[in-house]
SEFI-690151 format. One record per atom (N, C-alpha, C): x, y, z. Coordinates in pm, whole numbers, padded with zeros to 5 digits, always signed. Example, Ala and Ser with C-alpha at 12.3 -4.5 7.8 and 13.67 -1.06 7.14 Angstrom:
BEGIN
+01319-00569+00780 +01230-00450+00780 +01320-00330+00780 +01285-00225+00708 +01367-00106+00714 +01290+00003+00787 
END
This chain:
BEGIN
+00122-01063+02732 +00190-00939+02768 +00260-00880+02645 +00266-00750+02639 +00317-00679+02522 +00460-00630+02544 +00536-00620+02434 +00674-00573+02439 +00688-00456+02342 +00706-00336+02398 +00731-00217+02316 +00881-00211+02288 +00919-00244+02165 +01061-00260+02134 +01133-00129+02101 +01059-00018+02098 +01125+00109+02063 +01046+00225+02122 +01097+00279+02233 +01031+00391+02299 +01136+00495+02339 +01092+00619+02346 +01181+00727+02387 +01127+00791+02515 +01117+00709+02619 +01074+00760+02749 +01179+00853+02809 +01295+00859+02747 +01402+00950+02787 +01384+01088+02725 +01276+01111+02652 +01251+01239+02588 +01193+01340+02688 +01214+01467+02658 +01164+01574+02745 +01012+01573+02758 +00945+01517+02660 +00797+01516+02663 +00740+01440+02783 +00824+01361+02852 +00775+01282+02966 +00828+01334+03101 +00892+01448+03099 +00953+01498+03223 +00852+01518+03336 +00731+01560+03300 +00633+01595+03403 +00552+01477+03455 +00537+01372+03374 +00443+01265+03415 +00492+01125+03379 +00620+01103+03384 +00674+00973+03345 +00616+00860+03428 +00600+00882+03557 +00546+00776+03645 +00406+00734+03599 +00322+00831+03565 +00186+00801+03520 +00187+00728+03386 +00278+00769+03297 +00290+00704+03166 +00328+00557+03183 +00423+00531+03272 +00468+00395+03296 +00359+00312+03365 +00282+00374+03451 +00171+00306+03518 +00065+00263+03415 +00035+00352+03321 -00063+00319+03217 -00012+00205+03127 +00119+00203+03104 +00176+00095+03023 +00155-00040+03091 +00181-00044+03220 +00161-00168+03296 +00014-00212+03290 -00075-00115+03307 -00218-00146+03308 -00266-00197+03172 -00197-00154+03065 -00233-00198+02930 -00174-00334+02895 -00093-00389+02985 -00034-00520+02961 +00104-00517+02900 +00171-00401+02909 +00308-00391+02856 +00405-00445+02960 +00472-00554+02928 +00560-00619+03025 +00705-00577+03009 +00743-00532+02889 +00882-00490+02865 +00886-00371+02770 +00986-00286+02790 +01007-00170+02704 +01156-00155+02679 +01193-00130+02554 +01330-00091+02523 +01331+00059+02498 +01408+00130+02579 +01423+00275+02564 +01549+00301+02481 +01533+00380+02378 +01641+00401+02280 +01710+00535+02302 +01843+00529+02318 +01924+00649+02326 +01999+00670+02196 +02009+00795+02151 +02069+00818+02019 +02166+00936+02018 +02196+00993+02133 +02301+01094+02148 +02341+01092+02296 +02434+01178+02335 +02488+01170+02471 +02380+01177+02578 +02294+01277+02569 +02192+01297+02671 +02093+01181+02677 +02040+01141+02562 +01937+01037+02563 +01994+00899+02594 +02120+00874+02561 +02183+00748+02598 +02194+00739+02750 +02241+00846+02813 +02252+00846+02959 +02116+00822+03024 +02013+00888+02974 +01879+00872+03031 +01826+00731+03009 +01853+00674+02892 +01806+00537+02864 +01866+00438+02961 +01996+00449+02984 +02064+00357+03075 +02014+00377+03218 +01992+00501+03258 +01941+00529+03392 +01803+00466+03413 +01717+00477+03312 +01584+00417+03323 +01592+00265+03330 +01681+00207+03251 +01698+00062+03251 +01750+00013+03386 +01838+00090+03444 +01892+00053+03575 +01787+00064+03686 +01694+00156+03670 +01595+00183+03775 +01473+00092+03769 +01449+00027+03653 +01327-00053+03637 +01361-00188+03573 +01318-00295+03638 +01358-00427+03590 +01299-00462+03454 +01188-00403+03415 +01123-00437+03288 +01166-00347+03172 +01256-00251+03199 +01305-00160+03096 +01448-00198+03058 +01474-00196+02928 +01608-00222+02875 +01650-00103+02789 +01779-00096+02760 +01831+00018+02684 +01894-00027+02553 +01879+00059+02453 +01946+00046+02325 +02028+00173+02308 +02156+00160+02275 +02243+00278+02269 +02312+00288+02133 +02310+00406+02075 +02373+00427+01945 +02369+00573+01908 +02397+00601+01781 +02402+00741+01736 +02312+00759+01615 +02222+00856+01627 +02122+00883+01523 +02188+00944+01398 +02145+00903+01279 +02207+00956+01157 +02194+01106+01138 +02084+01165+01187 +02069+01310+01173 +02184+01383+01243 +02230+01325+01355 +02337+01387+01434 +02474+01323+01409 +02486+01250+01299 +02611+01179+01271 +02732+01273+01270 +02712+01394+01223 +02821+01491+01213 +02879+01526+01349 +02800+01505+01456 +02844+01539+01591 +02917+01425+01661 +02910+01303+01609 +02969+01189+01679 +03121+01188+01669 +03186+01166+01781 +03332+01161+01787 +03379+01017+01810 +03508+00995+01796 +03566+00863+01826 +03543+00826+01972 +03546+00927+02059 +03521+00901+02201 +03379+00854+02224 +03285+00910+02149 +03145+00866+02161 +03132+00719+02122 +03199+00682+02014 +03192+00544+01968 +03253+00449+02071 +03362+00492+02130 +03428+00412+02234 +03336+00397+02356 +03267+00505+02391 +03173+00503+02503 +03059+00406+02477 +03005+00407+02356 +02899+00314+02320 +02949+00170+02332 +03072+00147+02290 +03129+00012+02302 +03139-00030+02448 +03177+00062+02534 +03185+00031+02677 +03046+00000+02735 +02947+00079+02693 +02811+00057+02743 +02752-00076+02695 +02804-00125+02585 +02754-00253+02531 +02772-00368+02630 +02864-00351+02726 +02886-00453+02827 +02788-00445+02943 +02708-00338+02947 +02612-00320+03055 +02504-00429+03045 +02468-00491+03155 +02371-00603+03149 +02233-00563+03099 +02197-00436+03106 +02066-00392+03059 +02068-00332+02919 +02185-00326+02856 +02194-00278+02717 +02180-00399+02625 +02075-00396+02541 +02042-00516+02462 +02061-00499+02312 +02094-00378+02267 +02112-00355+02122 +02190-00227+02099 +02242-00214+01977 +02312-00093+01936 +02224-00018+01836 +02200+00110+01861 +02117+00190+01773 +02044+00297+01854 +01957+00380+01795 +01923+00355+01657 +02027+00418+01566 +02057+00349+01459 +02157+00391+01361 +02094+00379+01222 +02162+00434+01123 +02111+00419+00988 +02136+00542+00904 +02039+00577+00820 +02050+00691+00730 +01920+00768+00730 +01932+00901+00725 +01814+00988+00720 +01841+01098+00619 +01780+01083+00502 +01801+01180+00394 +01694+01288+00391 +01604+01288+00489 +01499+01390+00497 +01557+01521+00550 +01637+01510+00656 +01699+01628+00715 +01841+01644+00659 +01889+01767+00655 +02019+01790+00590 +02130+01831+00686 +02113+01804+00815 +02216+01844+00912 +02348+01773+00888 +02342+01641+00863 +02464+01561+00845 +02475+01516+00699 +02587+01549+00632 +02607+01505+00493 +02596+01353+00479 +02551+01307+00364 +02527+01164+00343 +02653+01081+00364 +02767+01131+00320 +02890+01051+00335 +02928+01033+00482 +02902+01134+00564 +02930+01122+00708 +02830+01026+00772 +02703+01035+00733 +02604+00940+00784 +02644+00796+00753 +02687+00773+00631 +02725+00637+00590 +02844+00587+00671 +02940+00674+00692 +03060+00636+00769 +03024+00599+00913 +02941+00681+00976 +02900+00655+01114 +02815+00527+01121 +02732+00507+01021 +02650+00385+01013 +02739+00262+01006 +02835+00264+00917 +02926+00150+00901 +03005+00124+01030 +03051+00228+01094 +03128+00213+01218 +03044+00145+01326 +02916+00182+01334 +02831+00123+01438 +02796-00023+01407 +02781-00057+01280 +02758-00197+01245 +02879-00280+01286 +02997-00230+01255 +03120-00302+01291 +03133-00316+01442 +03095-00211+01514 +03098-00216+01660 +03002-00324+01712 +02881-00326+01656 +02782-00425+01699 +02832-00567+01676 +02897-00589+01564 +02953-00721+01536 +03062-00756+01637 +03139-00656+01676 +03246-00677+01774 +03190-00716+01911 +03083-00647+01952 +03026-00673+02085 +02913-00775+02081 +02881-00820+01960 +02780-00927+01942 +02642-00888+01994 +02597-00770+01951 +02462-00725+01984 +02386-00692+01855 +02254-00713+01854 +02175-00677+01737 +02170-00526+01717 +02131-00484+01598 +02126-00341+01567 +01983-00297+01535 +01957-00170+01561 +01825-00111+01537 +01840-00005+01429 +01768-00023+01318 +01789+00059+01199 +01684+00167+01184 +01732+00291+01171 +01650+00406+01135 +01668+00433+00987 +01557+00438+00915 +01563+00461+00770 +01460+00566+00731 +01509+00675+00676 +01416+00775+00621 +01466+00818+00484 +01391+00782+00384 +01421+00820+00245 +01558+00770+00199 +01601+00653+00249 +01736+00606+00216 +01743+00455+00201 +01634+00393+00158 +01624+00246+00160 +01734+00177+00082 +01759+00220-00042 +01858+00152-00126 +01996+00154-00062 +02036+00268-00008 +02169+00280+00054 +02176+00199+00183 +02068+00196+00259 +02065+00117+00384 +02086-00031+00353 +02010-00083+00258 +02019-00225+00223 +02159-00258+00172 +02214-00170+00091 +02348-00192+00036 +02452-00198+00147 +02446-00105+00241 +02544-00102+00349 +02528-00222+00442 +02405-00259+00472 +02382-00378+00557 +02445-00501+00492 +02429-00513+00361 +02488-00627+00289 +02640-00621+00292 +02694-00506+00256 +02840-00491+00246 +02909-00513+00380 +02843-00471+00488 +02905-00483+00621 +02875-00617+00690 +02801-00703+00622 +02770-00833+00682 +02686-00824+00807 +02589-00733+00805 +02506-00710+00924 +02424-00832+00963 +02406-00924+00870 +02330-01046+00902 +02393-01125+01016 +02521-01102+01040 +02592-01172+01148 +02528-01145+01284 +02478-01021+01303 +02413-00987+01431 +02262-00969+01414 +02219-00933+01292 +02076-00910+01271 +02026-00791+01350 +01894-00784+01362 +01838-00672+01438 +01698-00638+01395 +01667-00508+01400 +01531-00460+01378 +01528-00351+01272 +01437-00364+01177 +01404-00253+01089 +01294-00175+01161 +01338-00071+01230 +01252+00005+01321 +01147+00086+01245 +01024+00077+01293 +00909+00147+01235 +00912+00136+01082 +00911+00014+01036 +00929-00014+00893 +00816+00047+00810 +00854+00117+00702 +00755+00184+00618 +00770+00146+00471 +00858+00050+00442 +00885+00013+00304 +00788-00092+00251 +00822-00144+00135 +00737-00241+00066 +00757-00382+00122 +00668-00471+00084 +00681-00612+00122 +00811-00669+00065 +00844-00628-00058 +00966-00679-00123 +01091-00641-00045 +01098-00515-00002 +01213-00470+00078 +01214-00541+00213 +01097-00558+00272 +01088-00628+00400 +01146-00768+00389 +01115-00837+00279 +01166-00973+00260 +01317-00974+00240 +01370-00871+00175 +01516-00858+00163 +01578-00847+00301 +01514-00771+00388 +01565-00752+00524 +01555-00882+00604 +01447-00957+00585 +01435-01087+00652 +01550-01178+00613 +01589-01172+00486 +01699-01255+00437 +01832-01218+00501 +01840-01095+00556 +01962-01050+00624 +01949-01062+00776 +01854-01144+00822 +01844-01175+00965 +01783-01060+01046 +01694-00983+00982 +01628-00873+01053 +01481-00903+01078 +01433-00850+01190 +01291-00850+01220 +01230-00722+01166 +01102-00728+01134 +01029-00611+01087 +00942-00560+01202 +00963-00435+01240 +00888-00377+01350 +00787-00274+01298 +00663-00289+01343 +00556-00199+01301 +00506-00117+01420 +00474+00008+01391 +00425+00098+01494 +00293+00161+01456 +00269+00281+01508 +00144+00351+01489 +00093+00361+01346 +00181+00384+01248 +00132+00399+01110 +00049+00281+01058 +00068+00161+01112 -00012+00047+01065 -00161+00066+01097 -00190+00156+01191 -00330+00184+01228 -00390+00297+01146 -00307+00367+01067 -00359+00480+00990 -00443+00430+00874 -00554+00495+00850 -00650+00451+00750 -00588+00432+00612 -00504+00527+00570 -00450+00524+00434 -00308+00469+00425 -00261+00404+00532 -00124+00350+00533 -00122+00214+00466 -00111+00214+00336 -00123+00091+00258 -00005-00005+00283 +00118+00047+00274 +00235-00041+00284 +00247-00111+00418 +00235-00041+00531 +00245-00112+00659 +00141-00223+00675 +00023-00200+00623 -00082-00303+00632 -00046-00424+00545 +00009-00399+00426 +00052-00509+00339 +00164-00589+00405 +00257-00518+00468 +00368-00584+00537 +00315-00667+00653 +00223-00610+00731 +00165-00683+00844 +00100-00813+00798 +00037-00810+00683 -00030-00928+00630 +00069-01033+00581 +00175-00990+00514 +00264-01081+00442 +00381-01136+00524 +00429-01059+00619 +00549-01102+00692 +00511-01208+00796 +00587-01318+00802 +00556-01424+00900 +00554-01371+01043 +00466-01427+01123 +00448-01381+01260 +00576-01396+01342 +00659-01494+01309 +00782-01513+01386 +00891-01414+01348 +00860-01320+01258 +00956-01217+01219 +00905-01076+01244 +00792-01066+01315 +00731-00935+01342 +00757-00890+01485 +00775-00758+01500 +00783-00694+01630 +00688-00575+01630 +00655-00525+01749 +00572-00406+01760 +00642-00301+01844 +00605-00175+01821 +00670-00064+01890 +00578+00057+01889 +00615+00159+01966 +00544+00286+01959 +00628+00396+01896 +00760+00396+01917 +00846+00509+01882 +00797+00634+01953 +00733+00614+02069 +00680+00727+02145 +00793+00822+02186 +00768+00952+02184 +00638+01021+02178 +00585+01047+02036 +00647+00985+01937 +00610+01011+01798 +00515+00904+01743 +00460+00929+01624 +00384+00831+01545 +00271+00766+01624 +00195+00848+01690 +00084+00799+01773 -00022+00729+01688 -00065+00610+01731 -00166+00536+01653 -00305+00599+01661 -00386+00564+01564 -00528+00598+01565 -00593+00529+01686 -00681+00590+01762 -00749+00718+01736 -00686+00837+01806 -00561+00825+01851 -00496+00934+01925 -00394+01009+01838 -00398+00985+01710 -00303+01048+01618 -00302+01200+01638 -00180+01256+01644 -00166+01399+01667 -00138+01434+01812 -00164+01339+01904 -00132+01358+02044 +00003+01292+02076 +00052+01311+02196 +00176+01245+02238 +00154+01095+02248 +00245+01019+02193 +00238+00874+02199 +00295+00825+02333 +00261+00702+02371 +00317+00643+02493 +00308+00491+02483 +00387+00417+02562 +00394+00271+02548 +00261+00198+02559 +00166+00249+02637 +00038+00179+02649 -00033+00165+02514 -00003+00256+02422 -00068+00253+02291 -00015+00143+02200 +00090+00072+02243 +00138-00039+02161 +00031-00147+02150 -00062-00148+02244 -00174-00242+02238 -00259-00218+02112 -00273-00093+02072 -00350-00059+01953 -00282-00112+01827 -00150-00110+01828 -00072-00164+01715 -00095-00315+01705 -00086-00383+01819 -00106-00529+01822 -00248-00565+01778 -00345-00488+01822 -00484-00516+01784 -00505-00501+01633 -00443-00398+01575 -00458-00376+01432 -00393-00488+01352 -00274-00532+01393 -00206-00641+01323 -00287-00771+01335 -00344-00794+01452 -00428-00913+01471 -00546-00911+01374 -00607-00795+01359 -00721-00783+01267 -00677-00808+01123 -00563-00752+01084 -00512-00769+00948 -00481-00915+00919 -00418-00982+01016 -00375-01120+00996 -00486-01222+01022 -00594-01176+01081 -00703-01268+01109 -00673-01366+01220 -00598-01318+01320 -00565-01401+01437 -00606-01325+01562 -00590-01387+01677 -00629-01320+01801 -00524-01219+01846 -00571-01123+01923 -00479-01026+01984 -00376-01098+02070 -00422-01200+02144 -00331-01273+02234 -00219-01340+02155 -00251-01389+02036 -00149-01454+01954 -00043-01354+01909 -00087-01236+01870 +00008-01131+01828 +00094-01087+01947 +00030-01065+02060 +00103-01021+02179 +00209-01123+02219 +00169-01249+02222 +00262-01355+02264 +00377-01370+02165 +00346-01374+02036 +00450-01396+01934 +00549-01281+01928 +00497-01157+01927 +00589-01043+01916 +00674-01026+02041 +00617-01061+02156 +00695-01056+02281 +00803-01163+02281 +00767-01284+02239 +00865-01392+02231 +00977-01357+02132 +00939-01299+02019 +01039-01259+01918 +01138-01159+01975 +01085-01060+02048 +01171-00955+02105 +01267-01014+02209 +01214-01100+02294 +01300-01161+02397 +01409-01247+02336 +01374-01316+02229 +01474-01398+02160 +01583-01310+02099 +01542-01203+02032 +01639-01115+01967 +01731-01048+02068 +01671-00997+02176 +01748-00921+02275 +01816-01009+02379 +01793-01139+02374 +01855-01229+02471 +01802-01213+02611 +01672-01184+02621 +01609-01165+02752 +01539-01296+02791 +01574-01347+02907 +01517-01474+02953 +01385-01451+03024 
END
């Protein structure tokens, strides 16, 4: 059975056919999904979905692009939600230097605050990184993020950076890009990173794997990610599915 560790089923793209999307996920062998909330609206939707379905869990945090909008009350609310039995991680958090909505210093401050919160509530963290690798690694080190560990979500960096993250108690999560023909780094990471440190995800509705690239992504397509990693590593699909699912359950504390 497969575990999609990062999905946005709380996105508007699923308003019309969420039931069908979830049905296809089940048929594809997806046994668990973590739905990620990253602002007020999506956090509420993530928790609602987790409460309504036994195989769905929620991750709650504040996205770096919207860091400028986060208030102290929002942070307090996230801390309160951390006690919810279906909330398994804090995030997605991190740094995003591609978009310019939130100044870098504000992003860093919000990132540090969420790491400290995660350490307080003893939950793993989910890291969003876009064009900010050096600063992310530095902040994770300075804040002692290894204490809780977590996920480098949709990892796109080098094998060397991946190994630095492993040393800080993080799992490496691969999504649709590992199936792209010219995606050299994700394929190298899939080959080199130990199976007990790998996770799989869709980041749906984004980053749809081949051969559906350009269409809306959905959790059933996580099977394509697992199949590609199995091919790269020279192991069976079942081995990848079992290992990545076991890794996710261990990280999130799911029995």
